[in-house]
gemmi code that builds the backbone of each chain (N, CA, C; Angstrom):
import gemmi

chains = {
    "A": [
        ("MET", (166.680, 141.221, 148.048), (165.444, 141.523, 147.532), (165.365, 141.005, 146.206)),
        ("VAL", (164.416, 140.144, 145.855), (163.962, 139.915, 144.798), (163.479, 140.874, 143.394)),
        ("GLY", (162.288, 141.407, 144.179), (162.093, 142.239, 143.070), (162.932, 143.290, 142.483)),
        ("GLY", (162.516, 144.489, 141.716), (163.022, 145.317, 141.194), (164.117, 144.813, 139.708)),
        ("SER", (164.584, 145.852, 139.052), (165.554, 145.481, 138.265), (166.836, 145.914, 138.336)),
        ("GLU", (167.824, 145.770, 137.558), (169.305, 145.785, 137.582), (169.774, 146.273, 136.299)),
        ("THR", (170.155, 147.502, 136.268), (171.145, 147.913, 135.229), (172.519, 147.507, 134.560)),
        ("VAL", (172.751, 146.814, 133.735), (173.676, 145.852, 133.740), (174.620, 146.578, 132.521)),
        ("ASP", (176.025, 146.658, 133.082), (176.992, 147.222, 131.860), (177.366, 146.189, 130.697)),
        ("LEU", (176.890, 146.415, 129.491), (177.142, 145.252, 128.553), (178.744, 145.124, 128.134)),
        ("ARG", (179.736, 146.117, 128.408), (181.152, 145.741, 127.679), (181.633, 144.360, 128.117)),
        ("ASP", (181.521, 143.766, 128.989), (182.088, 142.730, 129.481), (181.306, 141.608, 128.473)),
        ("LEU", (180.362, 141.786, 128.751), (179.279, 140.683, 128.173), (179.475, 140.436, 126.613)),
        ("ARG", (179.924, 141.909, 125.986), (180.227, 142.041, 124.902), (181.419, 140.959, 124.465)),
        ("SER", (182.541, 141.118, 125.270), (183.660, 140.436, 125.083), (183.647, 138.689, 125.173)),
        ("ALA", (182.684, 138.965, 126.452), (182.167, 137.303, 126.744), (181.503, 136.554, 125.639)),
        ("GLY", (180.566, 137.308, 124.872), (179.891, 136.852, 123.947), (180.730, 136.439, 122.598)),
        ("ALA", (181.506, 137.461, 122.142), (182.503, 136.997, 121.381), (183.299, 135.936, 121.349)),
        ("LEU", (183.876, 135.746, 122.749), (184.825, 134.563, 123.173), (183.879, 133.180, 123.029)),
        ("MET", (182.611, 133.847, 123.295), (181.671, 132.355, 123.420), (181.603, 131.972, 122.121)),
        ("LEU", (181.096, 132.683, 121.103), (180.973, 132.136, 119.684), (182.491, 131.969, 119.071)),
        ("ALA", (183.492, 132.408, 119.501), (184.475, 131.977, 119.143), (185.046, 130.307, 119.437)),
        ("ALA", (184.770, 130.257, 120.833), (184.739, 128.874, 121.221), (183.959, 127.668, 120.685)),
        ("ALA", (182.717, 127.965, 120.406), (181.472, 127.432, 119.830), (182.134, 127.048, 118.523)),
        ("PHE", (183.085, 128.037, 117.510), (183.463, 127.389, 116.126), (184.977, 126.382, 116.640)),
        ("ALA", (185.450, 127.013, 117.610), (186.837, 126.381, 117.534), (186.805, 125.200, 118.393)),
        ("LEU", (186.017, 124.707, 119.595), (186.004, 123.334, 120.287), (185.744, 122.059, 119.402)),
        ("PRO", (184.455, 122.425, 118.495), (184.407, 120.878, 117.664), (185.576, 120.579, 116.802)),
        ("VAL", (186.351, 121.174, 116.689), (187.680, 121.173, 115.477), (188.995, 120.385, 116.496)),
        ("LEU", (189.073, 121.086, 117.530), (189.924, 120.941, 118.685), (190.061, 119.118, 118.976)),
        ("PRO", (191.336, 118.756, 118.882), (191.418, 117.234, 119.528), (190.634, 116.888, 120.495)),
        ("GLY", (189.799, 115.944, 120.307), (189.157, 115.654, 121.435), (187.811, 116.518, 121.845)),
        ("HIS", (187.631, 117.062, 121.024), (186.524, 118.125, 121.198), (186.072, 118.376, 122.816)),
        ("PRO", (187.099, 119.208, 123.289), (186.915, 119.669, 124.612), (185.651, 119.951, 124.960)),
        ("GLY", (185.121, 120.032, 126.102), (183.698, 121.042, 126.633), (184.152, 121.035, 128.112)),
        ("LEU", (182.952, 121.742, 128.875), (183.196, 122.266, 130.024), (182.064, 121.239, 131.043)),
        ("PRO", (182.644, 120.174, 131.596), (181.759, 119.042, 132.269), (180.972, 119.791, 133.487)),
        ("CYS", (179.825, 119.869, 133.966), (179.392, 120.549, 134.976), (179.745, 119.860, 136.582)),
        ("PRO", (180.273, 120.392, 137.076), (180.775, 119.936, 138.228), (179.481, 119.444, 138.961)),
        ("LEU", (178.368, 119.882, 139.155), (177.164, 119.979, 139.875), (177.003, 118.154, 139.196)),
        ("ARG", (176.516, 117.896, 137.876), (175.998, 116.702, 137.494), (176.986, 115.757, 137.656)),
        ("THR", (178.684, 116.069, 137.556), (179.821, 115.428, 137.940), (179.593, 114.470, 139.155)),
        ("LEU", (179.370, 115.574, 140.088), (179.593, 114.856, 141.626), (178.223, 114.166, 142.130)),
        ("THR", (176.881, 115.151, 141.649), (175.505, 114.465, 142.096), (174.742, 113.582, 140.929)),
        ("GLY", (175.004, 113.801, 139.950), (174.077, 113.140, 138.677), (173.046, 114.303, 138.396)),
        ("VAL", (172.944, 115.320, 139.392), (171.766, 116.125, 138.976), (172.393, 117.112, 138.020)),
        ("PRO", (171.534, 117.888, 136.983), (172.015, 118.825, 136.175), (171.803, 120.301, 136.656)),
        ("CYS", (172.589, 121.019, 136.581), (172.475, 122.581, 136.863), (171.566, 123.385, 135.598)),
        ("PRO", (171.269, 124.496, 135.889), (170.536, 125.271, 134.523), (170.948, 125.528, 133.741)),
        ("LEU", (172.595, 125.356, 133.799), (173.227, 125.682, 132.310), (173.830, 124.472, 131.776)),
        ("CYS", (173.306, 123.668, 132.342), (173.713, 122.049, 131.652), (173.235, 122.049, 129.985)),
        ("GLY", (174.094, 121.629, 129.306), (173.847, 121.580, 127.878), (174.051, 122.899, 127.208)),
        ("MET", (174.353, 123.687, 127.919), (174.795, 125.540, 126.989), (176.090, 125.029, 126.050)),
        ("THR", (177.104, 124.203, 126.354), (178.543, 124.313, 125.446), (177.442, 123.564, 124.155)),
        ("THR", (176.824, 122.698, 124.503), (176.412, 121.631, 123.487), (175.348, 122.446, 122.497)),
        ("SER", (174.638, 123.501, 123.300), (173.627, 124.041, 122.346), (174.296, 125.254, 121.658)),
        ("VAL", (174.970, 125.916, 122.249), (175.857, 127.066, 121.619), (176.184, 126.551, 120.513)),
        ("GLU", (177.116, 125.374, 120.671), (177.805, 124.801, 119.289), (176.846, 124.550, 117.980)),
        ("GLU", (175.882, 123.786, 118.412), (175.143, 123.464, 117.411), (174.911, 124.491, 116.869)),
        ("THR", (174.017, 125.941, 117.692), (173.421, 126.690, 117.123), (174.252, 127.652, 115.683)),
        ("VAL", (175.830, 127.634, 116.285), (176.644, 128.169, 115.204), (176.823, 127.122, 114.018)),
        ("HIS", (176.499, 126.281, 114.161), (176.637, 125.312, 113.405), (175.548, 124.789, 112.595)),
        ("GLY", (174.329, 125.690, 113.258), (173.214, 125.687, 112.014), (171.920, 124.403, 112.222)),
        ("HIS", (172.679, 123.882, 113.396), (171.495, 122.553, 114.142), (170.719, 122.847, 114.942)),
        ("LEU", (169.552, 123.747, 114.575), (169.051, 124.229, 115.766), (167.971, 123.187, 116.517)),
        ("ASP", (167.846, 121.911, 115.796), (166.849, 121.134, 116.521), (167.721, 120.674, 117.857)),
        ("ALA", (169.102, 120.447, 117.275), (169.988, 119.813, 118.419), (170.084, 120.528, 119.482)),
        ("ALA", (170.186, 121.615, 119.185), (170.487, 122.909, 119.954), (169.324, 123.348, 121.472)),
        ("LEU", (168.058, 123.139, 120.518), (167.042, 123.631, 121.446), (166.916, 122.155, 122.222)),
        ("ALA", (167.143, 121.186, 121.670), (167.040, 119.920, 122.535), (168.040, 119.543, 123.624)),
        ("ALA", (169.192, 120.344, 123.873), (170.487, 120.490, 124.699), (169.854, 121.387, 125.772)),
        ("ASN", (169.723, 122.781, 125.487), (168.993, 123.745, 126.562), (168.817, 124.822, 125.259)),
        ("PRO", (167.449, 124.983, 125.342), (166.866, 126.191, 124.455), (167.606, 127.601, 124.742)),
        ("ALA", (168.416, 128.163, 126.056), (169.125, 129.326, 125.791), (170.058, 129.381, 125.415)),
        ("GLY", (170.595, 128.268, 124.759), (171.846, 128.575, 124.074), (171.494, 129.171, 122.663)),
        ("VAL", (170.273, 129.024, 122.326), (170.122, 129.542, 120.871), (170.001, 131.034, 121.456)),
        ("LEU", (169.526, 131.231, 122.302), (169.008, 133.213, 123.033), (170.409, 133.556, 123.063)),
        ("ALA", (171.328, 132.852, 123.567), (172.557, 133.109, 123.885), (173.688, 133.832, 122.925)),
        ("VAL", (172.977, 132.850, 121.807), (173.890, 133.069, 120.617), (173.482, 134.419, 120.159)),
        ("ALA", (172.070, 134.307, 119.490), (171.352, 135.751, 119.170), (171.774, 136.963, 120.173)),
        ("ALA", (171.683, 136.651, 121.692), (171.998, 138.080, 122.278), (173.749, 138.538, 122.075)),
        ("ALA", (174.317, 137.111, 122.059), (175.881, 137.739, 121.539), (175.977, 138.653, 120.076)),
        ("LEU", (175.264, 137.922, 119.574), (175.077, 138.704, 118.270), (174.659, 140.237, 117.963)),
        ("VAL", (173.808, 140.445, 118.951), (172.844, 141.449, 119.090), (173.901, 142.748, 119.848)),
        ("LEU", (174.610, 142.577, 120.619), (175.923, 142.720, 121.428), (176.863, 143.051, 120.609)),
        ("LEU", (177.346, 142.139, 119.465), (178.334, 142.709, 118.727), (177.842, 143.392, 117.776)),
        ("VAL", (176.655, 143.130, 117.166), (176.364, 144.106, 115.992), (175.821, 145.344, 116.385)),
        ("CYS", (174.710, 145.566, 116.995), (174.417, 146.852, 117.671), (174.905, 147.408, 118.652)),
        ("ARG", (175.817, 146.822, 119.515), (176.709, 147.597, 120.057), (175.685, 148.461, 121.364)),
        ("PRO", (174.940, 147.503, 121.974), (174.330, 148.662, 123.072), (175.292, 148.629, 124.328)),
        ("THR", (175.421, 149.684, 125.112), (176.217, 150.016, 126.420), (175.404, 149.548, 127.766)),
        ("THR", (174.129, 149.506, 128.155), (173.661, 149.321, 128.998), (172.054, 148.472, 128.693)),
        ("LEU", (171.630, 147.680, 129.932), (170.669, 146.870, 129.473), (169.881, 146.899, 131.270)),
        ("VAL", (168.547, 147.140, 130.993), (167.752, 147.131, 132.181), (167.251, 145.828, 132.675)),
        ("VAL", (167.811, 144.827, 133.678), (167.189, 143.222, 133.397), (166.238, 143.445, 134.970)),
        ("SER", (164.894, 142.720, 134.473), (164.135, 142.864, 135.919), (164.537, 141.309, 136.627)),
        ("ARG", (164.861, 141.490, 137.669), (165.524, 140.408, 138.918), (164.133, 139.325, 138.647)),
        ("VAL", (163.018, 139.410, 138.693), (162.177, 138.177, 138.664), (162.085, 137.488, 137.250)),
        ("VAL", (162.257, 138.266, 136.372), (162.507, 137.485, 134.721), (163.761, 136.887, 134.891)),
        ("ALA", (164.982, 137.368, 135.152), (166.189, 136.601, 135.620), (166.306, 135.355, 136.369)),
        ("ILE", (165.582, 135.570, 137.044), (165.214, 133.970, 138.253), (164.342, 133.200, 137.783)),
        ("ALA", (163.446, 133.929, 137.193), (162.464, 132.953, 136.384), (162.757, 131.908, 135.080)),
        ("ALA", (163.823, 132.756, 134.534), (164.433, 132.267, 133.289), (165.482, 130.866, 133.793)),
        ("LEU", (166.132, 131.461, 134.533), (166.999, 130.603, 135.280), (166.322, 129.223, 135.662)),
        ("GLY", (165.126, 129.772, 136.700), (164.393, 128.593, 137.217), (163.632, 127.674, 135.995)),
        ("ALA", (163.389, 128.277, 134.891), (162.614, 127.580, 133.486), (164.104, 126.665, 132.778)),
        ("MET", (165.053, 127.035, 133.037), (166.049, 126.620, 132.272), (166.797, 125.167, 133.042)),
        ("TRP", (166.473, 125.191, 134.528), (166.695, 124.071, 135.376), (165.565, 123.091, 135.389)),
        ("ALA", (164.513, 123.688, 134.794), (163.249, 122.693, 135.054), (163.508, 121.787, 133.899)),
        ("PHE", (163.987, 122.736, 132.646), (163.889, 122.050, 131.260), (165.016, 120.963, 131.659)),
        ("GLU", (166.040, 121.142, 132.280), (167.382, 120.038, 131.899), (167.065, 119.057, 133.351)),
        ("LEU", (166.425, 119.045, 134.345), (165.979, 118.368, 135.292), (165.031, 117.329, 134.331)),
        ("HIS", (164.124, 118.167, 133.614), (162.946, 116.937, 132.666), (163.924, 116.540, 131.591)),
        ("ARG", (164.914, 116.726, 131.066), (165.984, 116.214, 129.935), (166.406, 114.887, 130.538)),
        ("PHE", (166.906, 114.883, 132.058), (167.701, 113.980, 132.441), (166.705, 112.877, 133.489)),
        ("GLY", (165.735, 113.674, 133.244), (164.472, 112.311, 133.730), (164.324, 112.479, 135.250)),
        ("PHE", (164.296, 113.874, 135.697), (164.564, 114.168, 137.351), (162.982, 114.516, 137.521)),
        ("VAL", (162.344, 114.842, 136.657), (160.820, 115.878, 136.882), (160.197, 115.216, 135.390)),
    ],
    "B": [
        ("MET", (194.663, 155.163, 147.871), (193.413, 154.591, 148.377), (193.060, 153.914, 149.251)),
        ("SER", (193.674, 154.008, 150.720), (192.976, 153.049, 151.438), (191.492, 153.120, 151.873)),
        ("ASP", (191.224, 154.385, 151.933), (189.510, 154.682, 152.002), (188.864, 154.509, 151.318)),
        ("PHE", (187.967, 153.324, 151.383), (187.012, 152.764, 150.003), (185.514, 152.973, 150.446)),
        ("THR", (184.799, 153.796, 149.838), (183.497, 153.981, 150.470), (182.606, 153.926, 149.268)),
        ("PRO", (181.929, 152.608, 149.079), (181.074, 152.467, 147.848), (180.169, 153.308, 147.613)),
        ("ILE", (180.091, 154.036, 146.559), (179.038, 155.024, 146.107), (177.642, 154.335, 145.567)),
        ("PRO", (176.322, 154.846, 145.755), (175.728, 154.152, 144.869), (175.567, 154.836, 143.840)),
        ("THR", (175.778, 154.028, 142.685), (175.640, 154.612, 141.460), (174.877, 153.546, 140.488)),
        ("ALA", (174.438, 153.654, 139.201), (174.024, 152.692, 138.515), (175.097, 151.653, 138.029)),
        ("GLY", (176.335, 152.101, 137.868), (177.284, 151.336, 137.742), (178.180, 150.972, 138.579)),
        ("PRO", (179.376, 150.282, 138.731), (180.230, 149.987, 139.775), (180.624, 151.301, 140.370)),
        ("SER", (180.781, 151.127, 141.603), (181.405, 152.421, 142.821), (183.133, 152.680, 142.678)),
        ("GLY", (183.565, 151.945, 141.663), (184.613, 152.509, 141.468), (185.416, 151.551, 140.299)),
        ("PRO", (186.723, 151.767, 139.620), (187.060, 150.701, 138.625), (187.206, 149.570, 139.423)),
        ("ARG", (187.051, 148.572, 138.081), (186.783, 147.233, 138.087), (187.637, 146.673, 137.045)),
        ("ALA", (188.103, 145.381, 137.571), (188.862, 144.431, 136.797), (187.928, 144.034, 135.697)),
        ("SER", (188.439, 144.247, 134.314), (187.251, 143.693, 133.409), (187.511, 141.889, 133.469)),
        ("PHE", (186.403, 141.293, 132.878), (186.002, 140.217, 133.076), (187.250, 139.290, 132.198)),
        ("GLY", (187.594, 139.962, 131.011), (188.934, 139.268, 130.432), (189.783, 139.165, 130.808)),
        ("SER", (190.451, 140.057, 131.596), (191.789, 139.957, 132.434), (191.710, 139.317, 133.446)),
        ("ARG", (190.344, 138.689, 134.313), (190.449, 137.997, 135.205), (190.361, 136.746, 134.802)),
        ("LEU", (189.603, 136.525, 133.471), (189.528, 134.936, 133.049), (191.053, 134.787, 132.511)),
        ("VAL", (191.705, 135.628, 131.915), (193.457, 135.060, 131.670), (194.046, 134.804, 133.028)),
        ("ALA", (193.738, 135.673, 133.947), (194.657, 135.496, 135.307), (194.316, 134.263, 135.863)),
        ("PHE", (192.900, 133.686, 135.979), (192.624, 132.456, 136.294), (193.156, 131.460, 135.551)),
        ("VAL", (193.270, 131.427, 134.233), (193.831, 130.436, 133.568), (195.480, 130.469, 133.776)),
        ("LEU", (195.826, 131.364, 133.739), (197.277, 131.686, 134.564), (197.629, 130.403, 135.589)),
        ("ASP", (196.802, 131.013, 136.916), (196.819, 130.377, 137.722), (196.322, 129.136, 137.575)),
        ("GLY", (195.331, 128.672, 137.082), (195.168, 127.263, 136.963), (196.364, 126.509, 136.257)),
        ("ILE", (196.885, 127.165, 135.011), (197.967, 126.425, 134.404), (199.525, 126.062, 135.873)),
        ("ILE", (199.604, 126.980, 136.423), (200.557, 127.121, 137.558), (200.028, 125.755, 138.338)),
        ("VAL", (198.642, 125.813, 138.947), (198.210, 124.994, 140.188), (198.283, 123.611, 139.194)),
        ("GLY", (197.983, 123.666, 138.352), (197.868, 122.252, 137.320), (199.239, 121.563, 137.241)),
        ("ILE", (200.233, 122.325, 136.926), (201.241, 121.834, 136.733), (202.133, 121.378, 138.162)),
        ("VAL", (201.984, 122.045, 139.024), (202.089, 121.086, 140.385), (201.242, 119.836, 140.847)),
        ("ASN", (200.186, 119.937, 140.671), (199.269, 118.676, 140.438), (199.959, 117.694, 139.937)),
        ("LEU", (200.362, 118.044, 138.436), (200.887, 116.980, 137.667), (202.209, 116.487, 138.265)),
        ("ILE", (202.897, 117.264, 138.734), (204.083, 116.724, 139.693), (203.786, 115.924, 140.431)),
        ("LEU", (202.823, 116.053, 141.381), (202.497, 115.416, 142.542), (201.734, 113.968, 142.109)),
        ("THR", (201.057, 113.953, 140.890), (200.393, 112.864, 140.681), (201.309, 112.004, 140.086)),
        ("ARG", (202.356, 112.532, 139.526), (203.585, 111.671, 138.765), (204.084, 111.121, 139.822)),
        ("LEU", (204.481, 111.801, 141.030), (205.462, 111.061, 142.138), (204.208, 109.805, 142.537)),
        ("SER", (203.204, 110.432, 142.915), (202.058, 109.144, 143.613), (200.851, 109.579, 143.032)),
        ("ARG", (200.099, 108.675, 142.945), (198.671, 109.120, 142.549), (197.760, 109.616, 143.564)),
        ("PRO", (197.929, 108.626, 144.713), (197.050, 109.227, 145.968), (197.591, 110.716, 146.390)),
        ("LEU", (198.729, 110.848, 146.404), (199.301, 112.164, 146.805), (198.756, 113.275, 145.800)),
        ("GLY", (198.507, 113.110, 144.784), (198.184, 114.006, 143.744), (196.987, 114.065, 143.746)),
        ("GLU", (195.919, 113.462, 144.251), (194.407, 113.401, 144.472), (194.512, 114.211, 145.655)),
        ("VAL", (195.027, 113.922, 146.796), (194.631, 114.847, 148.131), (195.723, 116.398, 147.717)),
        ("GLY", (196.794, 116.097, 147.459), (197.621, 117.004, 147.117), (197.196, 118.027, 146.317)),
        ("GLY", (196.410, 117.680, 145.438), (196.034, 118.779, 144.524), (194.997, 119.802, 145.043)),
        ("THR", (193.863, 119.378, 145.791), (192.975, 120.226, 146.693), (194.097, 120.947, 147.539)),
        ("LEU", (194.558, 120.488, 148.010), (195.754, 121.441, 149.321), (196.583, 122.370, 148.631)),
        ("VAL", (197.052, 122.104, 147.128), (198.070, 123.192, 146.509), (196.933, 123.754, 146.225)),
        ("SER", (195.839, 123.899, 145.461), (195.110, 125.005, 144.997), (194.734, 125.803, 146.560)),
        ("LEU", (194.272, 125.375, 147.956), (193.594, 125.712, 148.814), (195.213, 126.730, 149.384)),
        ("ALA", (196.408, 125.834, 149.207), (197.263, 126.841, 149.862), (197.539, 128.206, 148.700)),
        ("TYR", (197.694, 127.834, 147.620), (198.126, 128.643, 146.571), (197.232, 130.040, 146.853)),
        ("PHE", (195.552, 129.523, 146.565), (194.496, 131.091, 146.419), (194.493, 131.597, 147.862)),
        ("THR", (194.779, 130.797, 149.070), (194.659, 131.332, 150.324), (195.498, 132.208, 150.605)),
        ("TYR", (197.230, 131.810, 150.333), (198.319, 132.812, 150.394), (197.831, 133.975, 149.710)),
        ("PHE", (197.982, 133.785, 148.283), (198.033, 134.880, 147.278), (196.850, 136.093, 147.525)),
        ("PHE", (195.714, 135.266, 147.822), (194.584, 136.193, 147.986), (194.718, 137.174, 149.312)),
        ("GLY", (195.338, 136.418, 150.547), (195.531, 136.813, 151.746), (196.750, 138.228, 151.599)),
        ("SER", (197.426, 137.791, 150.856), (198.839, 138.642, 150.755), (198.588, 140.126, 151.068)),
        ("PRO", (199.679, 140.732, 151.257), (199.428, 142.296, 151.217), (198.565, 143.222, 149.873)),
        ("SER", (199.578, 142.343, 148.664), (199.022, 142.445, 147.618), (197.784, 142.309, 146.930)),
        ("GLY", (196.982, 141.073, 147.720), (196.114, 140.324, 147.141), (195.974, 140.011, 145.656)),
        ("GLN", (197.408, 139.764, 145.469), (197.517, 139.219, 144.019), (197.971, 137.936, 143.904)),
        ("THR", (197.371, 137.048, 142.725), (197.764, 135.413, 142.744), (198.925, 135.899, 141.625)),
        ("ILE", (199.831, 135.016, 141.128), (200.906, 135.130, 140.129), (200.358, 135.515, 138.970)),
        ("GLY", (198.775, 134.926, 138.223), (198.359, 135.414, 137.282), (197.824, 136.908, 137.300)),
        ("MET", (197.453, 137.337, 138.815), (196.861, 138.453, 138.643), (197.737, 139.409, 138.688)),
        ("ARG", (199.010, 139.171, 139.075), (200.148, 139.824, 139.036), (200.319, 140.188, 137.410)),
        ("ALA", (200.396, 139.266, 136.944), (200.495, 139.244, 135.290), (199.793, 140.216, 134.537)),
        ("LEU", (198.527, 140.613, 134.921), (197.289, 140.927, 134.722), (197.208, 142.833, 135.088)),
        ("GLY", (197.960, 142.955, 135.976), (197.693, 144.111, 136.763), (196.524, 144.283, 137.431)),
        ("ILE", (196.019, 143.136, 138.175), (194.682, 143.308, 139.224), (195.114, 142.861, 140.565)),
        ("ARG", (194.044, 143.146, 141.360), (194.150, 142.491, 142.712), (192.855, 142.706, 143.466)),
        ("VAL", (192.866, 141.339, 144.512), (191.452, 141.248, 145.205), (191.817, 142.392, 145.964)),
        ("TYR", (190.513, 143.093, 146.585), (190.577, 144.449, 147.392), (189.249, 144.023, 148.200)),
        ("ASP", (189.597, 144.778, 149.641), (188.570, 144.363, 150.504), (187.324, 145.510, 150.120)),
        ("PHE", (185.894, 145.315, 150.072), (184.967, 145.926, 149.175), (184.798, 146.923, 150.175)),
        ("THR", (184.522, 146.806, 151.441), (184.008, 147.898, 152.560), (185.310, 148.665, 153.179)),
        ("ARG", (186.288, 148.481, 153.402), (187.363, 149.295, 153.976), (188.403, 149.635, 152.940)),
        ("GLY", (188.702, 148.634, 151.944), (189.937, 148.915, 151.071), (191.070, 147.976, 151.610)),
        ("GLY", (191.820, 147.911, 150.867), (193.206, 147.306, 151.339), (193.196, 145.562, 151.073)),
        ("PRO", (194.164, 145.147, 151.738), (194.202, 143.839, 151.675), (193.388, 142.902, 152.607)),
        ("ILE", (192.849, 141.584, 152.459), (191.418, 141.001, 153.100), (191.969, 140.110, 154.054)),
        ("GLY", (193.243, 139.889, 154.168), (193.999, 138.749, 155.320), (193.687, 137.430, 154.997)),
        ("TYR", (194.156, 136.294, 155.531), (194.639, 135.296, 154.996), (193.133, 134.506, 155.114)),
        ("GLY", (192.261, 134.775, 156.568), (191.157, 133.868, 156.671), (189.866, 134.302, 155.721)),
        ("ARG", (189.819, 135.470, 155.427), (188.909, 136.108, 153.945), (189.377, 135.261, 152.818)),
        ("GLY", (191.144, 135.477, 152.395), (191.705, 134.225, 151.356), (191.090, 133.212, 151.125)),
        ("PHE", (191.045, 132.456, 152.344), (190.351, 131.161, 152.410), (188.925, 131.314, 152.436)),
        ("ALA", (188.339, 131.977, 152.874), (186.787, 131.889, 152.356), (186.570, 132.278, 150.882)),
        ("ARG", (187.258, 132.995, 150.254), (187.405, 133.359, 149.003), (187.865, 132.092, 147.981)),
        ("TRP", (188.568, 131.378, 148.629), (188.809, 130.003, 147.696), (187.856, 129.250, 147.826)),
        ("LEU", (187.050, 128.952, 148.897), (185.745, 128.181, 149.340), (184.821, 129.015, 148.285)),
        ("GLY", (184.460, 130.114, 148.078), (183.999, 130.476, 147.130), (184.077, 130.105, 145.791)),
        ("TYR", (185.111, 130.162, 145.398), (185.669, 129.523, 144.124), (184.926, 128.109, 143.813)),
        ("ILE", (184.743, 127.485, 144.738), (184.556, 126.258, 144.584), (182.979, 126.184, 144.448)),
        ("VAL", (182.469, 126.760, 145.139), (180.709, 127.277, 145.447), (180.455, 127.836, 143.891)),
        ("SER", (181.082, 128.597, 143.662), (181.064, 129.260, 142.245), (181.067, 128.364, 141.049)),
        ("GLY", (181.922, 127.444, 141.030), (182.222, 126.413, 140.016), (181.009, 125.081, 139.889)),
        ("ILE", (180.505, 124.888, 140.859), (179.864, 123.853, 140.995), (178.315, 123.955, 140.044)),
        ("PRO", (177.714, 124.883, 139.895), (176.371, 125.155, 138.997), (176.954, 125.602, 137.251)),
        ("CYS", (177.669, 124.724, 136.761), (178.183, 125.035, 135.278), (179.127, 126.301, 135.585)),
        ("PHE", (179.704, 126.869, 136.841), (180.815, 127.977, 136.710), (179.697, 129.105, 136.486)),
        ("LEU", (178.623, 129.041, 136.945), (177.672, 130.150, 136.905), (178.249, 131.292, 137.958)),
        ("GLY", (178.488, 130.986, 139.066), (179.048, 131.894, 139.949), (180.368, 132.955, 139.402)),
        ("PHE", (181.059, 132.395, 138.565), (182.235, 133.186, 138.028), (181.639, 134.394, 137.081)),
        ("PHE", (180.493, 133.326, 136.285), (179.879, 134.078, 135.095), (179.200, 135.569, 135.842)),
        ("TRP", (179.026, 135.413, 137.193), (177.994, 136.531, 138.030), (178.663, 137.746, 137.466)),
        ("ALA", (179.973, 137.997, 137.470), (180.811, 139.015, 137.336), (180.369, 139.729, 136.140)),
        ("LEU", (179.782, 138.957, 135.325), (179.580, 139.569, 133.631), (178.221, 140.781, 133.781)),
        ("TRP", (177.451, 140.311, 134.700), (176.431, 141.306, 134.816), (176.212, 141.976, 136.170)),
        ("ASP", (176.620, 141.656, 137.233), (176.896, 142.320, 138.520), (177.360, 143.759, 138.686)),
        ("LYS", (176.790, 144.409, 139.518), (176.638, 146.030, 139.142), (178.553, 146.311, 139.668)),
        ("GLU", (178.672, 145.526, 140.816), (180.107, 145.499, 140.915), (181.171, 144.713, 140.412)),
        ("LYS", (180.691, 143.900, 139.686), (181.465, 142.980, 138.797), (181.914, 141.773, 139.927)),
        ("GLN", (181.031, 141.665, 140.729), (181.565, 140.567, 141.809), (181.293, 139.190, 141.263)),
        ("THR", (182.065, 137.995, 141.494), (181.630, 136.503, 141.339), (181.097, 136.482, 142.704)),
        ("TRP", (180.227, 134.700, 142.974), (179.941, 134.699, 144.182), (181.169, 134.480, 144.825)),
        ("ALA", (182.453, 133.912, 144.885), (183.520, 134.069, 145.572), (183.596, 135.917, 146.223)),
        ("ASP", (183.709, 136.538, 145.641), (183.799, 138.006, 145.646), (182.626, 138.370, 146.525)),
        ("LYS", (181.482, 137.995, 146.691), (180.527, 138.184, 147.335), (180.529, 137.551, 148.798)),
        ("ILE", (181.234, 136.186, 148.955), (181.212, 135.780, 150.169), (182.598, 135.946, 151.046)),
        ("ALA", (183.391, 136.499, 150.275), (184.799, 137.200, 151.072), (184.293, 138.320, 151.022)),
        ("THR", (183.477, 139.317, 150.686), (183.131, 140.826, 150.462), (184.410, 141.455, 149.873)),
        ("THR", (184.783, 140.979, 148.763), (185.715, 141.569, 147.898), (185.361, 142.255, 146.740)),
        ("VAL", (186.101, 142.667, 145.860), (185.805, 143.100, 144.529), (187.654, 143.178, 143.944)),
        ("VAL", (187.668, 142.920, 142.647), (188.893, 142.970, 142.006), (188.986, 144.056, 140.854)),
        ("VAL", (190.337, 144.616, 141.395), (190.149, 145.906, 140.824), (191.854, 146.083, 140.028)),
        ("PRO", (191.663, 146.950, 139.122), (193.038, 147.126, 138.576), (194.154, 148.076, 139.408)),
        ("VAL", (195.167, 147.305, 139.778), (196.085, 147.898, 140.406), (196.716, 149.423, 139.693)),
        ("SER", (196.384, 149.738, 138.518), (196.645, 151.145, 138.271), (195.553, 151.988, 139.016)),
        ("ALA", (194.635, 151.541, 139.574), (193.685, 152.534, 140.032), (193.670, 152.611, 141.538)),
        ("TYR", (193.980, 151.447, 141.967), (194.340, 150.882, 143.660), (195.437, 150.472, 143.544)),
        ("PRO", (196.774, 151.239, 143.540), (198.264, 150.723, 143.942), (198.578, 150.009, 144.800)),
        ("VAL", (199.167, 149.134, 145.010), (199.708, 147.980, 146.265), (200.623, 149.092, 147.049)),
        ("GLN", (200.256, 149.167, 148.402), (201.338, 150.048, 149.194), (202.083, 149.233, 149.635)),
        ("PRO", (203.492, 149.857, 149.746), (204.570, 149.118, 149.748), (204.839, 149.074, 151.371)),
    ],
}
model = gemmi.Model(1)
for chain_id, residues in chains.items():
    chain = gemmi.Chain(chain_id)
    for i, (resn, *xyz) in enumerate(residues, 1):
        res = gemmi.Residue()
        res.name, res.seqid = resn, gemmi.SeqId(i, " ")
        for name, pos in zip(("N", "CA", "C"), xyz):
            atom = gemmi.Atom()
            atom.name, atom.element = name, gemmi.Element(name[0])
            atom.pos, atom.b_iso = gemmi.Position(*pos), 0.0
            res.add_atom(atom)
        chain.add_residue(res)
    model.add_chain(chain)
structure = gemmi.Structure()
structure.add_model(model)
structure.setup_entities()
């Protein structure tokens, strides 16, 4: 069922947010600047909704918002969400399934446009 | 705890392994499989390319389907794969399905693995495909 909402336990997301921010600071200074290549794009050439997120999060934490927004606007939101989780420490969040699916769809449309598919 | 009946609540229906422990276990397993693949590739590049997939398949299918439901990484972190509907081990057939679920989970920028971060039962897509959950051994001990 697509409609309705989901109550999300945010403890794991808080840990993942901290890890994401740490990785965003650490990855650019590591030898070879490692990243996470998208398997879908590697195999087919077609980007997925999360393509550009590593770049976007890295650029956001280094203050390069233009580059972050160009790679994937959701990266800026992910950094903001991680900061809220770490500072305000909410425990649960009610998420609308329709909004979540629409957000993923918008991210995918953005990436398909960025790579010239639409 | 062999009887395992999910109870409909806002949170998970029982104790679940944290995302962090699952991530560390996955990294440990990746290192083990990676070392074997590296050795195979050094012996012969074609053997490494074909053998790499087979090593991964054999490793994860065997350990997911084993009576403990633990890979080496999971054993180190004190977590195990558990049948979501009936409890206990899942067998090698569903262990293979769960390995296939790893591939499916990884294709869209690993979204299927991140799914455990917000899923009510902390299930990845691999868990959903094989109808499993990952639980702490302290709450669901391995039967001797």
